[in-house]
N, C-alpha and C positions, 0 to 999 in steps of 0.2 A: 492369350493376352491381347494380341492385336485385334482379334475378332471382337472382343468385348469393348475395346475402345471405339471400334467402328460403329458398333450398335449404339454406344452411348452418344457418339457424335450425331448419328442419324436422329436419335430421339431428341437431342438438344436442338437440332436444326428444325425438326417438326414443331417443337414447342415454340421456338422463336418465330417460325412462320405463322403459327396459329395466333401468337400474341400480336404479330404485326397486322394480320388480317382483322383481328378483333379491334385493335387500336384504330386502324383505318376506317372500319365500319362505324365506330363510335364518333370519330371526327366527322365522317361523312353525314351521319345522322344529325349531329349538332349543326353543321353548316346548312343542311337541308331545311331544318326547322328555322334557322336564322333567315334564310332566303325567303321562306314562306311568310314569316312575320314581316319582313321588309317590303316584299312586293305586294302582298295582299291589299293593304290600304290603297295603293296606287291603282290596282286593277279594279277594286271596288268603286273608287271614285270615277274611274273611266266608265264602268258599267252604268252607274247611276246617271252620269252625264248624258249618255246615249239612250237612256230609258225614258219612256213617257213619264212625266212628272206625277200624274194622278195614279198611274199604275205602280210607281215606285213607293207611293204612300202606303201600299199594302204590305210593304216589306218583302223580304225574301230575295233581294237582289244582292248577289255575291260577286262573281267575277264575270258574269255574262248578262247582258240586258235581256229582259223578258219581253218587252215590247219596244221595238226600236223607234226612236224619234229624234229629230234635230231641232225641236222647238227650244230646248234649253240654249243651244248655241246661237240660234237666231235671236233670242232675247238679248244675249250678251253682245253679239256682233253688231246688230242693228241699232244699238243704243247710240244716241248722239254723243259726239266727241270721242268715240272709241277709235275711229280712224286717225284723228289727230293725235290721240294719246299713243297709239301704236307707232306713228311716225316719230314723235318726240322721244319715245322710249328707245327705239332703234337708234336714232341719231345720238342721243346722250350716251348710249352704251358704246357705240363705235368711237365717238370723239373722246369720251371720258377714258375708255380703255387705252386708246393710242397715246393720248397726252399724259395720263398718269403713269403708264408704263415707261414712256420715254423719259420723263422727268425723274422718276424714281430710279431708273437704271443709271442715269447720269450721276445722280447723287451717290448711289451705291458704288459706282466706279471710283469716284473721288475719295470716298471714305475707305475704300478697300486698298488704296495705295499705301504701302508701308512707309514711304518717305514723306507722307503728309503728316506734319507734326500735330495738327489739330484734329486728327481723326477720332481719337477717343473722347475728347470733350464734346465734340459735335454729336457723336453717336449717343453719348449719355443724354444730351438734350432731346434727341429724338425719342429715346427710350422713356424719358420723363413724361413726354406727351401721352404715352400709352397708359399712364397711371393718373395723371392730373390734367384736367382741362377746364376751360372757363365756364362751362355749363351752357344750357340752352339759351337763357335770356341774354347773357353777354354776347354769345355768338349771333343771335338774331339782331341785336342792336348794332353790332359791328358790320354785319353784312348789309343792313339797311343804310348805315352811314356811308358805306362804300358804294352804294348804288346798285346792289345786286337784286333788289326787289323787282319782281316781274321781269326777270331776265333769264335767258337760257343758260348763261354762264354760272348761275348759282348752283347748277347741277355739276359743274366741272371744277371750278377754281377751288372751293373749300376743301375738296378731297384730292387735290392734285398730288399731294405727297402723303404716303402712308408709312408710318414708322415700322409697322410689322412687315410690310412688303419690302421696305428698304433693307431690313435686317436679313430677310430671306435671301434677297439677291446679293447683298454684300457678303454673306457667309458663303454662298456658292462661288462668288468671284475670288474669295480668299483661298478656296481650294484649288484654283487653277495654278499650274506651274509658273513660277516667276521667270523661268528661262525663256518663255515665249515673249514676254514683254521686253526682257533684256535684249534678246536677239533682234527684235524689231527696232528698238532704240539704237542699237549699234548700226543698223542699216539706214538710220536717219529718220525714222518714223516719229511723229509727235504723239502726244497723249490722245488726241482726237482720232488719229488714224489707228492707233493701237486699239482704241475702244471700238471703232466701227469695223475694222478688218479682222481683229483677233478675238476680242472679248465677246462681242455680240454673237458671232456664229457659234462660239462655244457655250453660250448661255441660253441657247434656244429652249432646253428643257425647263429651266427655272422661269424664263420669260413666259412660256406657255402656261405654266402653273399659275403664276401671278396674274396673267391676263385673264385666266378663268375666274380667279377670285374677284378681280375688278369688274369683269363683265356681269357676273352674278349679282354683285352688290349694286351696280348701276341699274340693272334690269329690274330688280326687286324693290328698288327704293320708291317710296311714295310720300314719306313724311316730309321731305324737303319741299315737295310740290304743295302740300297743304300749308306749310309755313310761309313760303316765299312767293309762290305763284298761284295761289288759290283764286285770285281775281283775274288771272290771265288765261282765258280759255284756249288761246292758241299755243300755250306752253304746258298744257296738262299732259300727264303721263298715263300710260295704260294701267299701271298698278293703282294709281289714284282714282281713275275712272271706275275700275272694278271694285275698289273699296267703297266708293260712293254707291255703286249699284247694289252691292251686298247690304250696305246700310239701309238703303231705301227699301229693299225687299224685306229686310228684317223688321222695319218699322210698319210695313203694310201687313206683315204676317203676325197673327197672334201667337202661333206656335212655330218655332224656327224649323221644325222638322215635318210637320204634318199639314199646316194650313196651305191651301192653294191660292194662287194669285193669278189674275188675268193679265197677261202681258199686253201692254199698250201697243206693241210693235206688230204682232201677228195674231192678236186675239186668241192666243193659246194659253192653256193653263200650265203654269209653272209653280214650283215651290222654292222656298229658300234653299233647301238642300240641293235641289236639282240645279239651280242657278249657280250656287257656290261650287258645285262639282264641275260644271262646264267652265266657269271662270278659272278654277284651279288648273284644269288641263290646258287651257289656252295660255296661261302664264308660264307653265312649265315647258311647253313645246320648244321654244328657241334654245333654252339651256340644254334640254335633252338632245336636241339636234346638234348642238355645238360640242358637247362633251366627248363623243366618240373620236373626234378629230384631235382632241388634246389628251386623250386618256393615256397614250403611250409616253407622254412627257410627264404626266401628273406625279406618279410615285417617284420617278427619277429626280424630278425637280425638288421634291421635298426631302429626299434622303441623301443624295450625293453631297450636297453642300454642307451637311452636318457631320460628315465623317472626317476625322483628322487622322493623318498617318504619322 
């Protein structure tokens, strides 16, 4: 009897082991396909950007350049105003991220205090702005009346406070133990000291996550440049200059993918597709370089604040 039970258990273990291996294999296969689908467009764009434009017109470029060339990047980099646009984009990303994160964190701290009687009404007003806004024309007229036309601060002030980021930070702060603040208050600390000495160090994960959101938004933004600073060449941004570059190349090209265009910078032949690929890689580089330093905070900042015990 005991021997038969042992044989049965061994068969059951083998069956479970086989099922586990099969399950892991299927999951691994699905994830591999997903990774390939996700990474391939990036590798293909990178390969086209480093490939000779006329050679790329033949097709057959997948993840490795067939004929190496830097003409596409030369066309993009040596364009007038690209240097100015890069400087303004970096400046607006740094200043906008620091100021927006600081202001949003302070507002989130105030609204997360349980003894603040107007916390819920003010929070509802912030949430309301996520569903209803004045629209493009009223916003344009308002900013023009306030004197933000042809000004660097039009990149910073209108987006100083984000309702979504405020809710993320406030939710995270609500998950922190109340005993920390109470202990500090008993030792004579005020709200500002509690915020700077206790709340800020504990909120590094969510701050890093929100900072990444803000930085990506600031870096990729170009529409506000077109609306408010189109006539100010000294306030142009990299994304706006690249958008103009792609537009000009598309206008010169009869076919967006096959027609060759002579670059006025280096007398090299480029195409719409090759220039677009080079511009895409250049605009992605700063965010790609920044993300690894914030990755360890990213998932933590999004999940911990949303868990209630």
